[in-house]
N, C-alpha and C positions, 0 to 999 in steps of 0.2 A: 505494500499500499505505497502511495505517495504521502507526503510528509510536507506542511511549509517551507523547510529548508530546500525542498526541491526544486520550486518555482524560484526564477530568477524576476518574475514580473510579482507586481503586486496581487496577489489572490482575491476571490470575491467567495466569502465564505455566508450560505444563508444558513440561516437559525432554522431548525425544527422545536418547536414549543409546544407541550403536549401532557395533559396528566398520566396518559394511557400511550403504550408503545404503538398501539395501531393507530392512533393518531399521528406521532413522530412519523410512523409507516406514511401516512397519506404527506405528511408538510414534507418528506426526503424526497418522496417521488416527483413529485409535482415541480418541487427544485430543480431536481435532475432534469427532467423535461426542459425546463425554462434555461438550463446549459449552466446552473452553479459550478463554481470549483473546485469546493470546499462546504462540508456541511457540519453547524455546528449543534449542538443539542445540550441543552441545559436540563443536568438529571435533577436535580431539585425545584423543578418541577412535574416532577414523571412521582406521580404517588410509588408506594416504596412495596408494597405489594405487587408492584410492575415491574420491578429492578433486578428478575432473575438474571441468570447469565445466560439462560436460553432466549429470553426475548429482546436481552440487550445485543447478543449475536445476532439476530435477525434481523434486528433495527440496524448495526452496525453492517451487514451484509448486504444491506441495498444501498450502501453508500458507494459498491462497484469499487473503484480503484480513487475515489477523493480520497482527500485528507477529512479526517475526524476532530475536531473540534470536542472535547470534552469537559462540562464545566460542573458542579455541583458543589454551589455555595451553601450558605447558611440560611435560615428562612424557609419560607414554601414550604415544602415535604420534607425538608430535614430540620424543621421546627424541634427541639427536644432531644438533637444530634449534638452530640462530644467535640471537638475538632479532631481528635483522634481518631473518631467513628469515619467524619469527614476524608482525613486522610486515606484511611485503610479503604475506604470506598475509589476514591483518585488510581488507589494501585490497583485495584481491581479493573475498573474501567479502559485502563491501558494494556493490563495483561488478554483484554477479552478483545483487545483490538482496535482502542481510539490512538488516534498518532501524536494528538497533542493534548496533554491532560493539563488542566487551570491550576493554578495551584496559589490562594491569596495569601499577599503578603505579610496578614499577621493571622496565617495559623498557625496556633496554638497558643497564641498572645493576644485576642482582639486590642483596635484599637481605633482613631477617630482618621489616622492619616491611610489605615490600610496597609502600616508597612513597620511591624513592629522590631523594635530596637533590643528587646529581650534576648540577651543573650542563649538561653536554653530551649528559648522558642526558634533561635535561629539555626543553634544546631540542630534541633528536630526537625526544619523545611529542608534543612540540605541532605538529613538524610531520607528525608520521604523525598524530595529530588532523585536520589539516586536510585530509592527502587522502584521509582518510575519509570527511571532512564534502562532501570537493567529489566524491564518489559518490554524495550524496545519503542517506547512511546517518548514522542519529545515532550518537555516542559515551558510551559507559558506565565509567567509569574506576574500576577496581576494586583493594582492598589485603584481602589476607587475612594477619591476623597474629595467632600461635601464643598471647597473652598477653589477660591484661581490660584494655580501657585506660576510662578512665572517660569520662563526656560532653563535656567540655572536650578531651580528646585525641580522642575522634572527631569533634568539630565542626573542629578545625583540621586533619583528615585531609582532610575532605571537603572543606572552603574551602581548601587547596591544590588538590586533585583538579581541583574546578571553573576557577581561575586559570589548569592549563594546556589549556585549552578544551572541558573533558568537558563536557557536557549532564546527564549523570546522575553521583552521587556513590554508590559502593556499598563500604564498609567491614564484613568480619567479623573481628568477634575474639573470645576463647572468654568460655566460661561455666562455671564449675566449681563453683558454690554457689548455694542458693538466694536469698542474699545478692544476688551480681552477678546473677543471673536478673532482682529485682528492679528492680536499678539499670539493667539494660539496658531495662527499658520504661519506665525512667524517661529515658532517654539520647534514646528514641525520641522523646517530650514535648518533650525540650530540644531538638532538634534541630530538630522541627517550628516552634518558635517561633523558630529561629533564623535559619532558611532559607524559611519561610515556603514559597513554591509551588514553590519551585524542588526538581526532585525525587529522592532518593536512598533510597537502599537501606540500614537497615543489620541486618546479622543475627550468632548467635551460632554457634558452635560445640563441642563439648564434650558434657558428661552433659545438662546442663541447656537446652539450644539449641531444644529442642520451642513452647516455648509461645510464645516469640517470634515466629517462622516462623507460628505458626498468625494471631496476632492485632496482628502489626508493622504490617500494610496498616491495620487500623482506627484505627491508633491516629496514621499520619501516613507510614510507608513507601510506595512508588509500588507495590512490584509485592509480589504473591503468588511465591514459585518451589516448584515442585509436580514430582511424576509422575503419569504416570494407574496405575501400578500401579509394584507393590519386586518387578521382576525382576532379573536376572544382571546389574551394568553400574549398577543405578539407584543413584544418591545414596538412601541411608538413611536421613536427617537431614530431607531434602523429604518435605513429608508428601501426601499423595492428592488428585488435583483435587475428587475426590468432597466429600472433608471440606473443603477449603476452600470449594468452592460453599457446602455446607449452613450454614459458620460466617459467609459473606459475606451471604446469603439470609434469615439469621434473626437477625443481632445488631444491635439499633438503636443507636447512640450517637448518635444528635440530640440536644440541649438535651432536657429533659422541661417540656412546658408543662402546666399545669395550669386546668384552666377553670371 
């Protein structure tokens, strides 16, 4: 199965969200017909009784050779689970066939920035990342923070994520004004100049989130996060697959050469 790192150009990853593996199967099938490059699955949305090895393998088998990005965050259907239990599920998802597994940056020590500085928790994260790598999967470390971050702050967070063994860095911050929107675009260009070929994804949340989600990968982010349609349970901030494909296929940002 391909991984995100096998692609030299930005990947369109379409999320399937649902309470049952049957609903996931339907959304994955539609996304494949509509031409997605990769599939993402929010397992914290899936009812616990649906998360058997057999059903998860079936869902993953539908993805053909596309990369599978698996997430299992706190809350939703994971309400009441410990971080250790979530960590064990992440290893299992890698073993069952996920090509990229998301590890929260504050796993084992929840904090506002979702990037803990607790040494014991960091050591546990490093051990977990090694175990996920042993399954053959890549690791994306994610941090979501409900405030605006400067380019330097995002850079420092991503550098810390890489230092823990993550193959892919992801930071999501807030964007509440046009000024912050312009700065978020400059942040992507800054990260590209710093991290070169290291894969990263910088996103924003809030009222001015849309522009960056549409054009970020044209400027340096490695992945577009999409949905095939906006039905019950889908993340409204994520643009739809067809729109992203039109942008990707029609925008040429190569340096202009005049003859």
